[in-house]
N, C-alpha and C positions, 0 to 999 in steps of 0.2 A: 353344387348340391351339398346339403348339410348332413353330417354324420355325427351321431352322438355315441361317444365311447364311455361305457360304464366300467371304469377301471381306476385303480390308484395310480397316481403319477409316478414316473421313475424318480429316483433320488434327485432332489432339487439341484445338487451339485453337478449332475452329469448332463446338463444342457436340456434341450427340448425333448419331450416325450417322443420316442421313435415311431410310435403309431400315428401320432398327430402329424409328425414330419413327413412320413411316407405317404399318408393320405393327401397331405397338402401338395406334395410333388405330383400327384395324379389329378390335381384340380378339385379336390374335395375340401370343404370347410369343416374340419373336425374339431369338436369340443369334447373335453374330457371332464367327467364328473366322478370324483372319488366316491366309492360305494361302501367300503369296509373300514372298520377300525379293528386294530389287533391289540390284544392284551397278552403279554408274555408271562408264562407261568412255569413253575418247576425248573428254574434255571440252575439252581444248586445241584439238583438231581441230574440235570443234563450234563453239567461239567464233571460231576463225579463219574458218570458213565464214560464220558470222553477221556477221562484220565486213565481208563483201563482198556486200551486197545486189545490187550491179550485175551479179553473175554469174548471178543466179537470177531465175526468173519469179514465184516466190512460195514459200510454205511449206506443208507438209502435216503434220498431227498426228493420229495415230489412238489416242494413249494419253496419259493424264495424266502418266505417268512421263517422257515426252520433255520435257514442260514443266518437270518437277522438275529434269531435267538442266540446262536453261537457267537455272533459278533458282539452282542451285548455282554456275554460272559467274558469275552477276551478284552473288554475295555478295562478290566481290573488288571493292574500291572503284574501281580503275582501269577495270575492265570495265563496272561499273555506270554510271560516268561516261560512257564511250563510248556505251553503250546509250541513256542518257537524253538525251545531247546531240545525237546525230544518227542513230544506227542505227535506233532505234525508229521515228522519223519516216520514214526511207527504206524500211523494211519495210512501213510502213503505206500506201505507195503501191502495194503489190502484194497479191494475194489471200493470205489465210491460211485454208487449208481444214482443217476439223476434223470428227471423228466425235463426236457426243453433247455433252450440256450440261456434263458435268464437265470435259471437255477445253476446251470453249469458255470456261468461266469462268476457267480457269487462263491461257488465252491473253489474256483481258482483264486479268488481274492483272499481266502483264508489259507492258501498254500497247498491245496489238495488237487488231485488230478481226477476230473470227472470222466465217467463213461456211460454210454447209453442215452446221451442227450437227444439223439435223432429219433428216439422212440416216440416222443411227443405226447403220449398219454399213458395212464397207469396200466391199461391192458397190455400195451406193447412193451412197456418197461418190465412188467411181470414176466412176459415171454423171454425177454432178453436176459433177465436175472436167472430164470430157471434153466436157460441153455448153458449158463456158466457155473452155477452153484451145484455142488453135490448134495443130495438129500442127507439129512442128519449131521451136517457139519455145524460149526459155531453159528449162533444167531447173528443176523444182520441187525444193526441198530437203526431204528426208523423214527427220528424226531418228526412230529407231525402236528396238525391242528386238531382241535376238538371235533370239527365237522368232517374229518377225513372219510372218504368212501371206503367200503370194504373190498373193493375190486382187487387191489394189490395184495393185501393180507390173505384173502381167500385163495387167490391163484397160487401164491407161494405155499400156503398150507397144504393145498391139494397135491403139490409136488414134493412135499416133505422138506421144504426149505424153511428153516426157522427164522422168525422175524420178531424182534422185540420193539414194540411201539412205545413211544413216550410222548404224551401231549405237552407241547411247549408253547402253544398259543391258542387263544380263543378268539372267535370272530363275532363281531357285533356290527350293526349298521352304522355307518358314519353319521356323526351327530347332525351334520348339515344336509344330509341326503335329500329329505323331502323338500326342504326349502330350495335347494339347488335345482332340483328337477322342475319344481313349479316355476321358478324364475326363468329357466331355460325355455320352457314351453311358452311362457307368456311373452318373452322378449324375442325368441328366434322362430317361434312357430313349430310346426310339425317337421321333424327331420325326415330325410329320404330313407335313412337307415339308422337302426339302433343296434349297437354291438355289445353283447354280453361276454364277460371274461371268466365267469365262474358260476357254478350252481348257486352259490350264496348270493351272487348278484341278481340272479333270477328271483330267488326267494325274497330279497329285500326291495327290489325295484319294480318288478313287473306290474303289480297292482296299481302303483302310482302312475305308471306310464299308461296303463289301460284307461285309468280315470281321466288323466290329462288329455289323452288323444280323443276320447269319446268315439263318435261315429266314424272318424277318419282313420282309425287305427289300421284298417285294411290297406291304407296307402303306404304304410311303413314296411320296409324290408328288414326283417330281423336276421341278424347274423350272430354266429357263435365262434369263439376262438378255437374250439375243438369239440370232439364228439361227446364228451361228458357234459359240457354246457349245452350243446344242441339237444341232448337227451332230456335235460332238465326243462328246456323250453317246450319241447314236444309233449312232455308229461303234463305241462301246464296248459296244453291246448293251443300253443302258438306255433304256426308254421314257420320253419326255418328256411330262409331263402339262400343262405350261404354259410358254410362251415369252412374255416381256413384249413388248407391242406396240412400245413404244419403251423404251430403257434408262433408265427413270426410276423412282423409288420408287413413284409413284402407279400407273403401269401394272403394275409387278410385283405390288404389293399387290392390285390389282383382279384380276389373273390368278389369283393364289393363292386369293383369296376365292372366285372362281368354281369353281376346281378342287376346293376342300375343302368 
């Protein structure tokens, strides 16, 4: 059975995409179509803030892309030196809150220790942070995307936990998205399941998929990587057959197997 994954591939250097691999092990034929392109912005401002750990109570990351922005900064030798020599150790005396394993592993790659990765979504991470942070202490630094949802900032604000957001990337549809979807449907036919990995993916792909599927769209089981993406599908009038219990290849594959 065919499964279409609407997500960006894992770094090319790190072998096959774990979602494609996990679904393959369970007998599915998974195809991945990249959905989003990212443009990094405000990198000087980001590094300037990272250079002053004393101003902040900790860091918050809800997206692997925010870590990519930091990694781009650290490609400059002088910045990398400053990071390795003292900044990394100073940040490591403070909490680094993350959503999900993918973001946690990128935090570890830059030498920091993540916490909260089991939370799996912004709502649960906000609860986790509020249970650990005192109201009115130093702000947490939150590098994020231009399309960030307000769930986490609102929840923290209500509990008096200060958060300083900085937009470090903007999201646009992948240049080849429409062509890749058309080509998939014409060559492979209608997939048994289509998996969305972000509300942006729903925004940029859903109409094309509805058009390409036509009358047989009801045969497709739509799946979501987490509750936020499931909400975006339901808001667009699409029934969600499966939401992964946690945003991991194993839970997604188990959910799809149960549904199909």
